[in-house]
N, C-alpha and C positions, 0 to 999 in steps of 0.2 A: 508779154503774154507768158513767156517762159518763166519769168520771175513769179508771176501769180500762181502758176502750176506748182512751182517749187515751194512757195509759201503754203499752198493748200496741202501739199503732201506732208510737209512738216507738221502742220496743224493736225492732220489726220493721225499721224504717228503719235503726236503728243496726246491726243484724245484717247487713243488706244492704250497708251501707257497709263494714263490717269485712270481709265476704266479698269485695267488689270490691277492696278494698285488698290483702287477702291474695292474691287471684288475680293482681293486678298485680305484687305483690312476688315472686311465684313465677316470673316470667319469667327464665329463665336463658339467657344468650347461649350459642349453640353453632353448630358447623359440622359438616355431614355431607356427605361427598364419596366417590365410588367411583372405583376404578381405571378408566381409560378411554383411548381413543385421541383424539388431537387431530384435530378435524374443522373444516375451513375456518378454521384459525387460532384456534379457540376451544376452551375446556374448559367443562364444566358442573358446578356445585356443586349437589348434590341438595337441600340445605336449609340455610338460614341463619336463625337466630333472633337478632334484634338487639334490644337494649334502647334504643330510639330509632333515628334514622336513622344509617346507617353505611356501611361499604365492605367488600366481600369482595375481598381482595387475593391474587393468585397470585405466589408467590416461587419462583425456581429454587433448587436445592440447592447449597450451598457448604460444603465441609468437614463434610458430614453434618448440616447444619442449614439453616434458611431463609436464603437469600442475596438476590441482586438481584431487584427487582420486575419481573415480566414483564407485568402487566396488573392492572386493577381494575374493579369495577362497583359502582354504588350499590345499597344495600338499604334497605328501609323498616323502620320499627318493627314488631316482631313476626316472624311467620313469612314467609320468602321461599323459594319452591320453584323448583327447576330454573333457577338463576341462571347465565346464559351470560356468560363473561368472555373477551374477545379478548386474546390474549397474543402476546408476541414469540417466535415459534416458533424463530427462528434461535438464540436463547440458552436455549431450554428444555433441561432435563435429564431424565434417566430418572425421577427422583422430583421431584415438585412439592409445594408447600405452599399450602393455602387458609387464609388468616388473616383474622380479623375485626378491622376497625378502626372507631373512632368516626368520626362526622362532626361534630367539636366546633368546627371553625373556621367558615369561611363555608360554609353548607349548600349542598351540590351541587358544591363544589370540592374536589378531592382535594388535601390538604395534608400530605404526609408525604415527607421529614421535616418536622415541623411539628405543628400542633394535632391532626391526625387520627391519634392514637397507637393501637397495638394494644389491643384489649379484653382484660381479665384477669378471671378468675373464681377466687377463692380463691388469688390470687397467681400463677396460671398463665395464660399467653397462650392465647387461644382460637384454636387452629390445628390443622389436620388434614393429615397427609401423604397423598399418593396416587401411584400408579404410572402412568406413561404406557405404554400397551400398543401404540401405533402412532402414526404421523404424524411421527416424527422421522427416518425413513429418508432423505428427500430432503436434509435438512441434512447428515447424516453422509456422504452420497455425494459431496459437493463435492470435486473433485480440482483443486488449483491447476495452472494451465497458462498458456502464452504462445503466441500465434499471430501471426507477423509475416511480411510479404512483402518480397521484394527491391523496392527503390524508389529514387527520386531524392530528395535533400534539397530541400525547398521552404520558402523563407522561414526558413531556419535550423532547421527542425523535421523530425522523422520521425514516422510514424504506426504504432502497433502495432494490428493488426487486432482482437485480442481478448486480454483478460487475465482469468483466472478466479482470484479470490483468496479464501482462507478467512479472512475478517476484513479490516480495512483494511490497505493495504500501499502499496508503491511499485513502479513499473516503472522500471528503471534502464538507461540506455544506456551500454555500455562500448565503448571503442575496442579494436582487436585489438593484442595484444602477444605476440610469440613464439608465434603460432598459437592464442592463448587470450584470454579476456576480460582487458582491461588497465585503463587509466585510465577513470574515470567522466566522461562527456561531458554528462550531463543526467539528470533524473529527473522523474517526475510522480506524483501521488497517485492511488490506485485504491481503490474501495470494495469492501466485502464482496460476493462473487458475481461476476456477469459485468460486464465493462467493455468496451465496443466502441469502436473507432476512437479510441484514446487518443493525443493529440498530445504529443510531448516535444520541448521546445526543447533543442538541443544546441550544444556548442562545435565549430562547423564547422571552425575552423582546425586542430583536432587530430584530426579524424575520419579514419578509415582506410577502405580499400575494403570491408572486412568489419567490421560492427558486431555487437554482442550485446545483445539485450533480455532482462534478468534481473529476476525477481520477488523483491522484498525484503518483509519484514514491516514493520509500523508498530507495533513493540512497546514503544517508549519513550514519549516525549511525543507523543500522537496529533497528526498534522498537521505535525510537525517532523522533517525527514529527518536521521537520526542514524546515519550510516555513514561511517567505522568507528564502531561503537557498538552500540546495542541493535537497530537495524533490519538484521538479518542476512539473507542470501539464504535464500529458502524452499527446502526440500528435499522431494522425494517419493521414497520408497523409497531414501533415501540419496543421491539425485542432485539437484543444484541445478536449479531450474526456469529454464532459459535457452534462448534460441533465436537462432542466428546468422542474419544476413541481409546481402545484398550491396547496396552503394550503386551505383546505375546512373547517377548524375549529381548535380551540385550541389557536388562537392568543390572547394574553392578550389585554384587552380593552385599547385603546389609549386614553390618556387624551384629553378632548375637552374643548375649551375655553368657559366659561359662561359669557355673558355680565353682567356687574355690574348693579344692580337695580338703577334706576334714582330716585332722591328724588321728593316728591310731589311738593315741591316749590323749584325752582332754587335758589341757594344761590346768595347773593350779591357778586360780584367780585371786585367792586371798579373801574371797567374799564369804558370806555365811553359807553353811552347809544346808542343802535342800532337804526336805523331809524324807524323800526316797533314798537319798544318799545316807542319811543317818540310820534309816532302817536297815540298809544293807550292812552298814558297819556293825550294828547291834547283832544281826543274825550271824554275820561272819565271826564276831567275837564269841557268840554262844557256841557255835560249832567248834571253834578252836578249844573252848573250855571243856566241852563234852568229850572231844577227842583226847584231850590230855587226861581226863579222869579215867577214860577207858584204858589208856595205856598204863596208867598207874595201877589200876585194878588188876590188869593182866600180869604185871610184874609181881604184885603181892602174891598172886595165886601160884606163880612159878616158884617163888621163894619158899612157900609153905610146902610144896611138893618136894623140893630138894631137901628140906630139913627132915622130912620123913624118911 
């Protein structure tokens, strides 16, 4: 009887262990997320079921599939409800993706690309798309613009009051040529969004009385000014974003032509005598002749008087 009880207890324990093992084996990673508006720069994933510690990662859409990572949050083993994830709203798209990743590297440190790869079930990545119903309007309303005031050049620089850029870009200062933007005098990098009081070092020697502040993209290698090249002028409604402004001081003195001093006596050139020069010579010669005759007449008169 004792032996039967012992066997029965062992069987019960074995069944409990099998049940617990089966229950553990039945954990299937999953993600549940609803369409929603972005609030305070975050989105919320309704539920994440993870087999061990992991990460819920929010991706933007690119070519109809998960693209750049916008944000991530840690999840624990098992069920995780209402997980908030802070995202990069500026790069959010109308459709986002909530994807489950492992935390297989250093626990608590997001390592992707790296050890923290996407979780798969039956060969499929555990990911759920969802639509953004609001919270993107502010980003879409950004209109590139340039605001600049008339000013004097100070220490070889000019200052642009405000530059609003849709993404990284360049504010470029042009000299005037034929009443329009001409040669580039200088440029400075600007960030996405509002940039206030942007100083631009310029080539003062080639500055003109009117200059132009023009917004360019930074579409090539970010941080490297490439124009002519990828960093073309920004346009809004088909018009280049540019603002002229007057220089009120600080221009280097322009060299002015000084007429050469004329000699007191014109040099002999050896060329033919001009008509007016010949006339002067004739008149001068006639005056000398008359003067000589008058002196000769005076002498004859004086001689006659002495003889008397």
